[in-house]
RONU-82339 format. One line per 5 residues: number of its first residue (from 0); their letters; for each residue x, y, z of N, C-alpha, C. Coordinates in Angstrom, 2 decimals, decimal comma. Each point is the difference from the previous one (the first is absolute). Layout:
RONU-82339
NUM = a = X:Y:Z:X:Y:Z:X:Y:Z; ...
This chain:
RONU-82339
0 = mhslg = 25,79:-58,64:7,09:-0,08:1,21:0,81:-0,88:1,01:-0,75; -0,77:0,74:0,74:-0,92:0,99:-0,56:0,71:1,33:-0,23; -0,67:0,91:-0,68:0,51:1,36:-0,11:-0,63:0,84:1,10; 0,55:1,18:0,22:-0,53:0,89:1,02:-1,33:0,61:-0,40; -0,25:0,07:-1,28:-1,25:0,59:-0,48:0,27:1,22:-0,85
5 = dfdli = -1,06:0,58:-0,49:0,07:1,16:-0,87:0,03:1,28:0,85; 1,06:0,78:-0,16:0,18:1,20:0,80:-1,21:0,92:-0,08; -0,46:0,30:-1,22:-1,10:0,96:-0,18:-1,30:-0,50:0,61; -0,27:-1,29:-0,13:-1,24:-0,55:0,57:0,04:0,02:1,53; 1,15:-0,31:0,57:0,14:0,05:1,46:-0,08:1,43:0,48
10 = qdale = 0,60:0,92:-0,74:-0,09:1,43:0,33:-1,47:0,44:0,03; -0,74:-0,37:-1,03:-1,43:0,35:-0,06:-0,78:-0,61:1,17; 0,29:-1,25:0,33:-0,71:-0,67:1,10:0,27:0,71:1,32; 1,24:0,41:0,23:0,32:0,71:1,24:-0,65:1,38:0,03; -0,04:0,68:-1,13:-0,67:1,30:-0,07:-1,49:-0,14:0,29
15 = qldae = -0,64:-1,05:-0,52:-1,43:-0,23:0,26:-0,26:-0,24:1,47; 0,97:-0,58:0,70:-0,14:-0,24:1,44:0,36:1,22:0,83; 0,50:1,05:-0,66:0,45:1,22:0,66:1,15:-0,28:0,96; 0,91:-0,89:-0,44:1,18:-0,33:0,80:0,93:1,20:0,07; 0,82:0,03:1,02:0,96:1,09:0,18:1,21:-0,16:-0,92
20 = tgaae = 0,13:-1,15:-0,63:1,18:-0,28:-0,81:-0,39:-0,44:-1,40; 0,94:0,17:-0,92:-0,17:-0,53:-1,34:0,60:-1,38:-0,09; -0,02:-0,56:-1,20:0,44:-1,38:-0,20:1,47:-0,21:0,35; 0,88:0,89:-0,44:1,43:-0,17:0,26:0,28:0,05:1,50; -0,54:1,01:0,67:0,23:0,13:1,44:-0,62:-1,16:0,77
25 = ahgia = -1,19:-0,43:-0,42:-0,66:-1,14:0,66:0,85:-1,25:-0,11; 0,60:-0,22:-1,17:0,87:-1,17:-0,16:1,26:0,16:0,83; 0,54:1,20:0,07:1,16:0,25:0,85:-0,30:-0,30:1,46; -1,17:0,43:0,47:-0,39:-0,26:1,39:-0,10:-1,50:0,24; -0,67:-0,71:-0,90:-0,12:-1,46:0,15:1,37:-0,65:0,04
30 = sgmlc = 0,88:0,43:-0,88:1,35:-0,58:-0,06:0,77:0,25:1,29; -0,07:1,23:0,51:0,69:0,32:1,25:-0,54:-0,80:1,17; -1,31:-0,09:0,09:-0,61:-0,75:1,10:0,38:-1,48:-0,07; -0,03:-0,56:-1,20:0,33:-1,41:-0,17:1,49:-0,28:0,19; 0,85:0,99:-0,23:1,43:-0,18:0,28:0,26:-0,15:1,49
35 = vsldt = -0,76:0,73:0,80:0,17:-0,07:1,45:-0,63:-1,27:0,55; -1,17:-0,34:-0,51:-0,71:-1,19:0,48:-0,65:-0,70:-1,18; 0,55:-1,12:-0,38:-0,51:-0,73:-1,16:-1,43:-0,48:0,18; -0,48:-0,01:1,25:-1,38:-0,44:0,24:-0,94:1,17:0,30; 0,36:1,19:-0,47:-0,88:1,17:0,15:-1,37:-0,33:-0,60
40 = hvgaw = -1,04:0,36:0,72:-1,36:-0,25:-0,47:-0,44:1,14:-0,92; -0,77:-0,34:-1,00:-0,48:0,98:-0,97:-0,77:1,13:0,69; -0,66:-0,30:1,11:-0,76:1,02:0,73:0,91:1,11:0,54; 1,20:-0,35:0,43:0,95:1,01:0,49:0,42:0,92:-1,15; 0,16:-0,58:-1,18:0,36:0,80:-1,18:-1,14:0,94:-0,38
45 = vnalf = -1,23:-0,51:-0,01:-1,16:0,83:-0,34:-0,11:1,15:1,01; 0,24:-0,29:1,26:-0,03:1,03:1,04:1,04:1,09:-0,31; 1,19:-0,41:-0,44:1,04:0,97:-0,34:-0,40:0,84:-1,22; -0,68:-0,63:-0,97:-0,43:0,73:-1,20:-1,00:1,10:0,33; -0,78:-0,21:1,04:-1,02:0,98:0,38:0,39:0,75:1,27
50 = egese = 1,27:-0,12:0,35:0,56:0,69:1,17:-0,85:-0,19:1,24; -0,59:-1,19:0,13:-0,75:-0,35:1,20:-1,29:0,76:0,21; -0,48:0,72:-1,00:-1,25:0,75:0,14:-1,16:-0,99:-0,04; -0,46:-0,43:1,17:-0,97:-1,09:0,11:-1,30:0,26:-0,75; -0,42:1,26:-0,11:-1,25:0,27:-0,70:0,11:-0,23:-1,50
55 = rlpnt = 1,21:0,04:-0,55:0,20:-0,23:-1,43:0,59:-1,37:-0,30; 0,40:-0,71:1,01:0,71:-1,27:-0,17:-0,92:-1,07:-0,55; 0,26:-0,47:-1,23:-0,86:-1,04:-0,56:0,34:-1,36:0,58; -0,97:-0,88:0,01:0,25:-1,39:0,33:0,81:-0,61:-1,13; 0,83:-0,96:0,30:0,80:-0,58:-1,08:-0,87:-0,66:-1,05
60 = delnp = -1,20:-0,48:0,38:-0,88:-0,61:-1,02:-0,66:1,04:-0,89; 0,10:1,29:0,36:-0,53:1,08:-0,83:1,02:0,49:-1,02; 1,25:-0,45:0,14:1,05:0,47:-0,89:-0,06:-0,68:-1,36; 0,39:0,73:-0,99:0,12:-0,55:-1,33:0,99:-1,16:0,06; -0,32:-1,13:-0,60:0,91:-1,15:0,04:1,41:0,32:-0,51
65 = mvldl = 0,12:0,95:-0,93:1,33:0,38:-0,49:0,86:0,59:1,12; -0,64:0,76:0,89:0,74:0,61:1,11:0,46:-1,09:0,96; -0,89:-0,92:0,32:0,38:-1,11:0,88:1,07:-0,87:-0,64; -0,12:-0,23:-1,30:1,00:-0,80:-0,71:1,36:0,68:0,03; 0,03:1,32:-0,04:1,27:0,72:0,06:0,75:-0,38:1,28
70 = fkhta = -0,70:0,01:1,12:0,63:-0,35:1,27:0,43:-1,47:0,00; -0,90:-0,86:-0,43:0,28:-1,44:-0,01:1,20:-0,32:-0,90; 0,02:0,56:-1,19:1,09:-0,29:-0,93:1,32:0,63:0,45; -0,08:1,13:0,67:1,22:0,60:0,55:0,62:-0,94:1,01; -0,83:-0,55:0,88:0,51:-0,97:0,98:0,62:-1,21:-0,70
75 = eflha = -0,66:-0,49:-1,03:0,53:-1,16:-0,74:1,36:0,32:-0,62; 0,10:1,18:-0,64:1,25:0,36:-0,66:1,13:0,20:1,01; -0,32:0,57:1,16:1,04:0,19:1,01:0,44:-1,33:0,61; -0,90:-0,98:0,05:0,34:-1,32:0,53:0,73:-0,87:-1,02; -0,11:0,33:-1,27:0,52:-0,86:-1,07:1,53:-0,07:0,03
80 = dqfef = 0,50:-1,15:-0,35:1,45:-0,19:-0,08:0,59:0,51:-1,30; -0,85:0,23:-0,99:0,48:0,35:-1,34:0,33:1,48:-0,18; -0,10:0,81:1,04:0,36:1,41:-0,11:-0,90:0,70:-1,01; -1,31:-0,26:0,06:-0,96:0,52:-0,97:-0,67:1,30:0,44; 0,31:0,48:1,16:-0,65:1,20:0,51:0,23:1,19:-0,94
85 = dlllp = -1,06:0,79:-0,19:0,12:1,23:-0,78:-0,92:1,04:0,61; 0,12:1,22:-0,47:-0,79:1,12:0,50:-1,21:0,20:-0,90; -1,12:0,37:0,60:-1,18:0,36:-0,79:0,13:1,47:-0,35; 0,30:0,25:-1,26:0,20:1,36:-0,50:-0,72:0,16:-1,33; -0,19:1,24:-0,45:-0,62:0,21:-1,32:0,83:-0,65:-1,10
90 = dedda = -0,64:-0,22:-1,12:0,68:-0,58:-1,16:1,12:0,90:-0,49; 0,96:-0,61:-0,66:1,11:0,77:-0,60:-0,48:0,94:-1,08; -1,21:-0,23:-0,51:-0,56:0,87:-1,03:-0,52:1,32:0,58; -0,23:0,03:1,31:-0,47:1,23:0,64:1,12:1,03:0,01; -0,38:1,25:0,17:0,98:1,08:0,03:1,03:-0,25:1,10
95 = leiqa = 1,23:0,37:-0,28:1,10:-0,19:0,94:-0,30:0,68:1,34; -0,65:1,14:-0,07:-0,37:0,74:1,20:-0,94:-0,83:0,89; -0,96:-0,67:-0,61:-0,94:-0,85:0,75:0,71:-1,19:0,60; 0,90:-0,60:-0,76:0,76:-1,14:0,51:0,89:0,40:1,18; 0,66:1,15:-0,11:0,88:0,47:1,07:-0,80:0,31:1,26
100 = qalge = -1,15:0,64:-0,17:-0,84:0,31:1,16:-0,45:-1,28:0,69; -0,40:-0,99:-0,78:-0,47:-1,27:0,57:1,13:-0,72:0,73; 1,22:0,05:-0,54:1,13:-0,64:0,68:0,26:0,67:1,34; -0,07:1,32:0,03:0,15:0,72:1,27:-1,10:-0,38:0,99; -1,24:-0,08:-0,48:-1,12:-0,40:0,87:0,17:-1,43:0,48
105 = wcqgf = 0,51:-0,88:-0,86:0,22:-1,38:0,39:1,00:-0,05:1,17; 1,10:0,73:-0,14:1,02:0,02:1,06:-0,55:0,58:1,30; -0,78:1,05:-0,13:-0,64:0,60:1,18:-0,89:-1,02:0,69; -0,79:-0,72:-0,78:-0,87:-1,03:0,55:0,79:-1,11:0,67; 1,09:-0,42:-0,63:0,83:-1,06:0,57:0,53:0,40:1,37
110 = lyglg = 0,53:1,21:0,09:0,54:0,48:1,27:-1,12:0,10:1,05; -1,16:0,46:-0,40:-1,15:0,07:0,90:-0,39:-1,41:0,46; -0,04:-0,95:-0,94:-0,35:-1,37:0,34:0,96:-0,61:1,00; 1,29:0,28:-0,15:0,99:-0,47:0,98:-0,30:0,57:1,38; -0,25:1,30:0,03:-0,24:0,67:1,28:-1,28:-0,43:0,67
115 = csgls = -1,08:-0,12:-0,77:-1,27:-0,35:0,65:-0,05:-1,48:0,38; 0,99:-0,77:-0,46:0,08:-1,41:0,41:0,95:-0,20:1,17; 0,52:1,09:0,52:0,79:-0,09:1,21:1,50:0,10:-0,19; 0,50:0,13:-1,21:1,43:0,18:-0,19:0,35:1,41:0,47; 0,95:0,08:0,89:0,33:1,32:0,55:1,49:0,27:-0,16
120 = eqdkl = 0,37:1,20:0,31:1,41:0,41:-0,07:0,86:-0,86:0,93; -0,61:-0,53:1,05:0,74:-0,80:0,96:0,31:-1,41:-0,51; -0,72:-0,43:-1,02:0,28:-1,31:-0,56:1,40:0,01:-0,60; 0,70:-1,04:0,23:1,40:-0,07:-0,40:0,15:-0,49:-1,44; -0,25:0,89:-0,92:0,23:-0,35:-1,39:1,47:0,26:-0,32
125 = geesq = 0,53:-0,80:-0,89:1,39:0,16:-0,40:0,21:1,27:-0,80; 1,25:0,27:-0,25:0,38:1,21:-0,70:-0,61:0,06:-1,41; -0,03:-1,15:-0,70:-0,54:-0,01:-1,35:-1,49:0,35:0,00; -0,76:-0,60:0,91:-1,44:0,29:0,05:-0,26:1,43:0,44; 0,78:0,50:0,93:-0,16:1,39:0,41:0,27:0,94:-1,18
130 = silkd = 1,01:-0,32:-0,77:0,31:0,80:-1,19:-1,13:-0,08:-1,02; -0,55:-1,19:-0,18:-1,12:-0,19:-0,93:-1,19:0,84:0,43; -0,33:-0,02:1,29:-1,15:0,77:0,48:0,21:1,49:-0,19; 1,23:0,47:0,15:0,29:1,41:-0,28:-0,20:0,29:-1,49; 0,47:-0,92:-0,84:-0,18:0,18:-1,44:-1,48:0,05:-0,36
135 = lseia = -0,79:-0,91:0,58:-1,44:-0,03:-0,30:-0,67:1,27:0,47; 0,47:0,53:1,11:-0,54:1,27:0,50:0,29:1,13:-1,00; 1,17:-0,02:-0,59:0,35:1,01:-1,01:-0,82:-0,20:-1,28; -0,20:-1,24:-0,40:-0,80:-0,27:-1,20:-1,44:0,44:0,22; -0,49:-0,16:1,23:-1,37:0,43:0,32:-0,18:1,50:-0,19
140 = kldpq = 1,10:0,73:0,04:-0,05:1,46:-0,16:0,22:0,43:-1,45; 0,06:-0,96:-0,91:0,23:0,33:-1,42:-0,96:1,09:-0,47; 0,54:0,94:-0,72:-0,82:1,03:-0,61:-0,16:-0,34:-1,47; -1,15:-0,59:-0,38:-0,17:-0,42:-1,39:0,02:1,16:-0,99; -0,25:1,20:0,48:0,01:1,18:-0,87:1,42:0,42:-0,37
145 = anaqd = 0,99:-0,45:0,76:1,37:0,47:-0,18:0,73:-0,69:-1,15; -0,59:-1,02:-0,56:0,69:-0,75:-1,04:-0,18:0,65:-1,37; 1,00:-0,18:-0,84:-0,04:0,56:-1,35:-0,78:-0,90:-0,96; -0,41:-1,17:0,46:-0,83:-0,90:-0,79:0,71:-0,56:-1,24; 1,28:-0,26:0,09:0,68:-0,59:-1,15:0,31:-1,47:0,27
150 = esdae = 0,67:-0,62:-0,95:0,27:-1,43:0,09:0,88:-0,35:1,20; 0,93:0,87:0,35:0,85:-0,28:1,16:-0,82:0,01:1,29; -1,03:0,83:0,07:-0,88:0,00:1,17:-0,80:-1,31:0,07; -0,43:-0,49:-1,13:-0,73:-1,27:-0,04:0,90:-1,14:0,46; 1,25:0,01:-0,43:0,95:-1,03:0,44:0,26:0,11:1,49
155 = alcel = 0,16:1,22:0,50:0,25:0,21:1,43:-1,19:-0,49:0,83; -1,20:0,27:-0,48:-1,19:-0,45:0,71:-0,08:-1,53:0,01; 0,34:-0,61:-1,10:0,02:-1,46:-0,10:1,01:-0,58:0,99; 1,16:0,63:0,10:1,03:-0,45:0,95:-0,48:0,17:1,44; -0,68:1,11:0,30:-0,54:0,20:1,35:-1,05:-1,06:0,32
160 = heyvr = -0,85:-0,30:-0,96:-1,02:-1,04:0,18:0,67:-1,32:0,37; 1,01:-0,38:-0,74:0,69:-1,27:0,26:0,70:0,04:1,35; 0,61:1,14:0,33:0,65:0,15:1,31:-1,00:-0,22:1,13; -1,15:0,65:-0,11:-1,01:-0,12:1,05:-0,50:-1,44:0,10; -0,23:-0,62:-1,12:-0,48:-1,39:-0,03:0,96:-0,93:0,76
165 = vavqi = 1,27:0,12:-0,28:1,00:-0,84:0,66:0,19:0,43:1,45; -0,01:1,30:0,24:0,20:0,53:1,36:-1,06:-0,52:0,97; -1,24:-0,06:-0,44:-1,09:-0,50:0,84:0,29:-1,43:0,44; 0,48:-0,79:-0,91:0,28:-1,39:0,33:1,17:-0,12:0,98; 0,99:0,86:-0,13:1,14:0,00:0,93:-0,48:0,39:1,39
170 = vmmei = -0,80:1,07:0,08:-0,51:0,45:1,29:-0,86:-1,08:0,64; -0,88:-0,61:-0,78:-0,86:-1,04:0,54:0,83:-1,18:0,53; 0,99:-0,41:-0,77:0,83:-1,12:0,44:0,70:0,33:1,31; 0,52:1,21:0,11:0,68:0,36:1,24:-0,97:0,05:1,18; -1,17:0,58:-0,20:-0,99:0,07:1,08:-0,38:-1,40:0,44
175 = qleks = -0,26:-0,88:-0,94:-0,42:-1,36:0,34:1,13:-0,79:0,68; 1,23:0,18:-0,47:1,14:-0,66:0,66:0,18:0,54:1,42; -0,14:1,30:0,15:0,13:0,62:1,32:-1,07:-0,54:0,95; -1,23:-0,11:-0,49:-1,09:-0,52:0,82:0,24:-1,45:0,41; 0,67:-0,75:-0,87:0,25:-1,41:0,31:1,29:-0,18:0,82
180 = gqqlh = 0,69:1,12:0,27:1,20:-0,07:0,82:1,26:-0,31:-0,78; -0,07:0,00:-1,30:1,18:-0,28:-0,83:0,61:1,31:-0,45; 1,17:-0,08:-0,54:0,71:1,17:-0,51:0,06:-0,07:-1,52; -0,05:1,14:-0,64:0,18:0,07:-1,45:1,49:0,10:-0,27; 0,52:-0,87:-0,83:1,46:0,03:-0,30:0,24:0,51:-1,36
């Protein structure tokens, strides 16, 4: 299995393309879209990254291969049986404030990806997934400036990261089971 890629290099590639999103949010969008439809085409994701502005929308062959690989590898990780999915976020060596902001942007992107792929309030998600989506909405509102920047904040951020990683897989499993007509037990 491949890695998602280097956060900073993907961030730079998206900035060079003048995308509306950074690397964390772009990965969140891809993850949300792929949770709703495992066969989402990369073109739909690129359209979401540029908010459908056709004059700025690059052809997929114009994209940096790292950006395309991010989408491809995200799909692979979400399809994998080994529970290898992870979030594309800055390194742990980066300032806690930067990590917290990126986690919030990732969650915002994930929720956007779910919505732009057709998941609506009317979809019958179970109580656990509804609770998860509320939690992700709250994490998306994280104020990275509000933290005291100590070791307990770093631990809390690490726990949030792990929560989001697992939560995405729970939501995806429920959506896919619902689409197939099965129930999550």
